C-alpha positions in Angstrom: -17.6 -12.1 7.2 -20.9 -9.6 8.1 -22.0 -8.2 4.7 -25.0 -5.6 5.9 -25.4 -3.1 2.8 -27.1 -3.5 -0.4 -25.8 -1.6 -3.7 -27.2 -1.4 -6.8 -24.1 -1.8 -9.3 -24.1 -2.3 -13.0 -23.0 -5.5 -14.9 -21.5 -5.6 -18.5 -23.7 -7.2 -20.8 -21.0 -8.8 -23.7 -21.4 -8.8 -27.0 -24.3 -6.4 -27.6 -23.8 -3.5 -30.2 -23.7 -0.1 -29.2 -22.7 3.2 -30.9 -19.6 3.1 -27.5 -19.4 -0.1 -25.8 -19.2 -0.1 -22.2 -15.5 -1.7 -23.2 -14.6 1.4 -24.7 -15.6 3.9 -22.8 -11.8 4.2 -21.4 -10.7 5.6 -24.7 -12.7 9.0 -24.2 -12.0 12.9 -24.9 -10.6 14.8 -22.6 -13.7 16.8 -22.4 -15.3 13.5 -21.2 -12.5 12.8 -19.0 -12.9 15.8 -16.9 -17.0 15.7 -16.7 -16.3 12.5 -15.1 -13.7 14.0 -12.3 -16.1 16.8 -11.9 -18.7 14.0 -11.0 -16.4 12.4 -8.3 -16.7 14.6 -5.3 -14.3 14.4 -2.5 -15.1 10.8 -0.2 -17.1 9.1 -2.7 -17.5 5.9 -2.6 -17.2 3.7 -5.5 -16.4 0.0 -6.7 -13.8 -0.6 -9.5 -13.9 -4.2 -11.5 -13.3 -5.9 -14.9 -15.2 -7.7 -16.6 -12.1 -8.6 -19.7 -9.5 -9.1 -17.0 -8.4 -11.2 -14.0 -9.2 -8.7 -11.4 -10.7 -8.5 -7.7 -13.6 -6.4 -7.7 -12.3 -3.5 -5.1 -14.0 -1.0 -3.1 -12.5 2.6 -2.5 -12.6 5.8 -1.3 -11.5 8.7 -3.4 -9.8 11.6 -2.2 -9.1 12.8 -5.4 -9.6 12.2 -9.2 -7.5 13.5 -12.2 -7.2 13.2 -15.6 -4.3 11.2 -17.5 -3.5 10.2 -21.0 -4.4 6.8 -22.5 -1.9 4.8 -23.3 -2.4 5.9 -27.3 -2.0 9.2 -26.1 -4.7 10.4 -27.8 -7.6 9.7 -25.4 -7.6 9.9 -21.9 -8.7 7.8 -18.6 -9.3 8.4 -14.8 -7.1 8.0 -11.9 -8.7 7.3 -8.8 -6.4 8.5 -5.8 -7.9 7.7 -2.5 -8.3 4.8 0.1 -9.2 1.2 -0.5 -11.7 0.1 1.6 -12.8 -3.5 0.7 -11.5 -6.1 -2.2 -13.8 -9.1 -3.1 -12.4 -12.4 -2.1 -13.0 -13.9 -5.6 -11.6 -12.8 -9.1 -13.2 -12.1 -12.3 -12.5 -14.6 -14.7 -11.4 -13.1 -18.0 -13.8 -12.9 -20.9 -17.2 -14.5 -18.5 -18.7 -11.9 -16.2 -20.0 -13.0 -12.6 -20.0 -10.4 -10.3 -18.7 -11.6 -6.3 -20.7 -10.6 -3.7 -18.3 -11.9 -0.6 -16.5 -8.9 0.1 -13.5 -8.0 3.0 -13.0 -5.2 4.5 -9.3 -3.8 4.3 -7.5 -1.5 6.7 -7.6 1.8 4.5 -4.9 1.9 2.4 -3.9 5.0 0.5 -3.1 4.0 -3.1 -3.4 5.3 -6.6 -4.9 3.7 -9.9 -6.0 4.5 -13.4 -9.7 3.5 -13.6 -11.8 2.6 -17.1 -15.0 4.6 -16.3 -16.8 1.3 -18.1 -15.5 -0.2 -14.8 -16.2 2.9 -12.2 -18.8 2.3 -10.5 -20.1 5.2 -8.1 -22.6 6.3 -5.5 -25.4 7.9 -6.6 -27.6 8.2 -4.1 -28.9 5.7 -0.9 -27.7 2.1 -1.5 -27.2 2.8 -5.7 -24.1 2.7 -7.4 -24.1 3.4 -11.6 -21.5 3.3 -13.8 -19.9 6.7 -14.6 -20.5 6.7 -18.2 -23.9 6.5 -17.3 -24.2 9.4 -15.4 -21.7 11.4 -17.9 -24.9 10.3 -20.6 -22.5 7.9 -22.5 -24.3 5.2 -24.5 -23.3 2.0 -22.0 -24.9 -1.8 -22.8 -25.5 -2.4 -19.0 -27.8 -4.3 -16.3 -28.8 -2.8 -13.0 -28.8 -5.7 -10.4 -28.4 -5.8 -6.6 -25.1 -7.0 -4.6 -23.9 -6.9 -0.7 -20.8 -4.7 0.4 -19.6 -4.7 3.7 -21.1 -1.8 5.5 -17.1 -0.7 6.7 -16.7 -0.1 3.2 -19.6 2.4 3.1 -17.7 5.1 5.1 -14.6 7.0 4.1 -12.3 5.7 7.3 -9.1 7.1 8.3 -5.2 6.1 7.9 -4.4 2.9 9.9 -1.5 4.6 11.6 -0.9 1.1 13.7 -0.4 -0.3 9.9 3.3 -1.8 9.7 3.0 -0.7 5.9 6.7 1.2 4.6 6.1 4.5 3.1 7.3 4.1 -0.3 8.3 6.7 -3.1 9.3 5.6 -6.8 10.9 7.4 -9.1 13.4 7.3 -11.9 16.2 9.1 -13.7 17.7 8.6 -16.9 14.8 8.6 -19.7 11.6 7.2 -20.9 12.7 3.3 -20.2 13.4 3.9 -16.5 10.3 5.8 -15.7 8.8 2.4 -17.6 10.2 0.5 -15.5 9.3 2.4 -12.0 6.3 2.6 -12.9 5.9 -0.9 -13.4 7.6 -1.8 -10.2 4.8 1.0 -8.4 1.8 -1.0 -10.2 3.1 -4.4 -8.8 3.5 -3.3 -5.7 -0.1 -1.2 -5.6 -1.6 -4.6 -6.8 0.3 -7.0 -4.9 2.4 -5.6 -1.8 -0.2 -2.9 -0.5 0.8 -5.1 2.7 4.2 -4.3 2.9 4.3 -0.9 1.5 2.3 2.6 1.5 3.0 4.5 -1.6 3.0 8.3 -1.5 3.5 10.8 -4.2 6.0 12.9 -2.2 9.9 11.4 -1.5 9.7 13.8 1.8 6.9 11.5 3.0 8.9 8.0 2.2 10.5 6.3 4.7 12.1 4.3 1.3 12.5 5.6 -1.9 13.2 3.8 -4.8 14.8 5.1 -7.8 15.2 3.0 -10.8 18.7 4.5 -12.7 19.0 2.0 -15.7 18.0 -0.9 -18.0 20.7 -3.5 -19.5 20.1 -6.5 -21.5 23.6 -8.9 -20.4 24.3 -12.0 -21.3 24.2 -14.9 -18.5 24.6 -18.7 -17.7 21.1 -20.1 -18.2 19.7 -23.4 -19.2 17.7 -24.9 -22.5 14.9 -26.7 -22.8 16.9 -30.2 -22.2 18.6 -28.8 -19.1 21.7 -28.2 -21.4 23.7 -24.8 -19.9 23.5 -22.2 -22.4 24.1 -18.2 -22.7 21.2 -16.4 -22.4 19.6 -12.6 -22.6 19.1 -11.2 -19.0 16.7 -8.4 -18.9 17.8 -6.1 -16.1 16.8 -3.3 -14.0 19.6 -0.9 -11.5 18.5 1.2 -9.1 19.5 2.9 -6.0 17.1 2.4 -2.7 17.2 4.6 -0.1 16.0 3.6 3.3 15.9 6.8 6.6 19.8 7.8 5.8 21.1 5.4 4.4 21.8 4.3 0.8 22.1 0.8 -1.6 22.1 -0.5 -5.0 19.7 -2.7 -5.8 18.9 -4.7 -9.0 16.9 -7.7 -10.6 16.4 -9.4 -13.5 14.4 -11.4 -15.6 15.5 -14.4 -17.7 14.8 -13.8 -21.6 11.7 -16.0 -22.4 8.8 -14.3 -21.1 6.2 -12.5 -22.9 7.2 -9.1 -21.2 10.7 -9.7 -19.8 10.9 -5.9 -18.9 7.9 -6.2 -16.9 8.9 -9.3 -15.2 12.1 -7.4 -14.0 10.2 -4.8 -12.4 8.2 -7.5 -10.3 11.5 -9.1 -9.6 12.7 -5.3 -8.6 9.8 -5.2 -6.4 10.3 -8.4 -4.7 13.8 -7.6 -4.0 13.0 -4.0 -2.6 10.5 -5.9 -0.3 13.4 -8.5 1.1 15.7 -5.5 1.6 12.9 -3.6 3.4 11.8 -6.6 5.4 15.8 -7.4 6.3 15.8 -3.9 8.1 12.2 -2.8 9.2 13.3 -3.2 12.7 14.9 0.3 11.8 12.3 1.9 10.4 9.8 1.1 13.7 12.7 2.9 15.4 12.9 5.6 13.9 8.7 5.5 13.9 8.9 6.0 17.8 10.2 9.3 17.6 6.5 9.7 17.2 4.9 11.0 20.3 2.5 7.6 20.2 4.5 7.1 23.8 5.4 9.8 24.7 9.4 9.1 24.5 11.5 7.5 22.1 12.8 3.5 22.6 16.1 2.6 21.6 18.7 -0.3 21.9 20.6 0.3 24.6 24.2 0.3 24.3 27.4 1.1 26.3 26.6 4.9 25.3 23.3 4.9 26.7 24.0 3.0 30.0 26.5 5.2 31.0 24.7 8.8 30.0 21.3 7.1 31.7 23.3 5.6 34.6 21.7 2.5 33.8 24.4 -0.2 34.3 22.3 -3.3 33.5 19.7 -2.7 30.4 20.1 -4.0 27.8 17.8 -4.7 24.7 14.7 -1.9 24.3 14.5 0.7 26.3 13.5 4.5 27.1 16.2 7.2 26.9 13.5 9.9 26.8 10.7 10.9 28.5 8.3 13.8 27.1 6.9 16.0 29.8 3.1 15.6 30.3 3.3 12.3 27.7 1.6 9.1 27.9 4.8 7.4 29.4 5.4 10.3 32.2 1.4 10.0 33.2 2.4 6.2 33.6 5.5 7.0 35.9 8.2 5.5 33.1 11.7 6.8 33.4 14.8 7.2 30.8 16.2 3.7 31.4 13.7 2.0 31.9 13.9 -1.1 30.0 10.9 -2.7 28.1 10.6 -6.8 28.7 7.1 -7.5 27.9 3.6 -5.4 26.2 0.3 -7.2 26.5 2.2 -10.9 27.6 4.6 -10.3 24.4 8.2 -10.5 24.9 10.6 -8.0 23.1 14.0 -8.2 23.8 15.0 -5.7 21.2 14.1 -1.7 20.2 12.5 -2.9 17.6 10.2 -5.6 19.2 8.3 -2.9 20.8 8.3 -0.7 17.9 6.6 -3.5 15.8 4.1 -4.1 18.9 3.4 -0.3 19.5 2.5 -0.2 15.7 0.5 -3.3 15.9 -1.7 -2.4 18.4 -2.2 1.5 16.9 -3.0 5.2 18.6 -5.6 4.5 21.1 -4.8 0.9 22.4 -4.1 0.6 26.2 -0.9 -1.1 26.4 -0.3 -3.3 29.7 4.1 -2.9 30.0 6.4 -5.0 31.8 9.6 -2.9 32.6 12.6 -3.2 34.6 15.4 -0.8 35.9 18.6 -2.6 37.0 17.1 -6.1 39.3 13.4 -4.3 40.0 10.2 -5.3 37.7 6.9 -3.4 37.3 3.9 -3.4 35.0 2.7 0.4 33.7 -0.4 0.9 31.5 -0.7 3.5 29.1 -2.9 4.4 26.2 -0.6 5.2 23.0 -1.9 8.1 21.1 -1.6 9.7 17.4 1.5 10.6 16.0 
């Protein structure tokens, strides 16, 4: 990857004494948190990382910043909502600071995260990035040095519409314990499954909605250290997942023995959710083709459609409607035309068509082979913004 732009960032000097050390800047007053938010205008570019924990440094474009209570409920943190633009290829090793410089640009993803001020480096001017605590006048033991970030990470970009990532809303009902599990599921998805999901705040914006409904400890068959059967406690999280118009129960459990069994059960639930959606991804993608990217709707041909459109031999994914004046109409596509191939990729079903179109994204020229009865033809159209 080509690194083209230098930036000045701050690294922590561990072990130095100060009235308020860099690692303590997370524990700030409400007034200091409000001041931090005021220093983050829209479309700010920040670098966030932690020298004391295993994580990848990340480059963010900030859409919104807000103040949230810290874990002790007396102090406050800053919540960043925006787009993840780049991530380091290396992980910071716990307890020993070394800033990686090999960053890779990423398709911008909508994300939300609580960020410690000591680990948030905001663009100041030119190529300079400064720790947010310094901008607030808070004491902080730091050392300034240069590093490189990808040029693509220095400009806030639009969300990639062609992403296959499914929009997801996670919520809870029935009490604080369930809310804790919902937060654990959400955080695991943000940290580990950004390629599969884009987390959204509003349920009406989500293609998939997960509601955490209960936590129970149950007895089940397990094994001891010698592999002999024995009864063990299992930490189970139950929920309900809705994908488009269908709703089904979803659950996962974690065998007792880990340090944080409820958190591990939430991770298992996130994995179950990914598997559930992956098996039904074609439905999400088909629904997206209702958007005017092609200027028409593609459905799986069945007897009803064949009779309605007069396409006796049609099978697989076919146009069932064409918008007047849209890209499909301009290319001469008609209802009943079956999509056989897009840009050399065979398409046997409507979800194959949907995946290729969304992989290409808006503005992409598409070479589409169509079939009606026994005649084939090739057309070219350019998809547009949904």
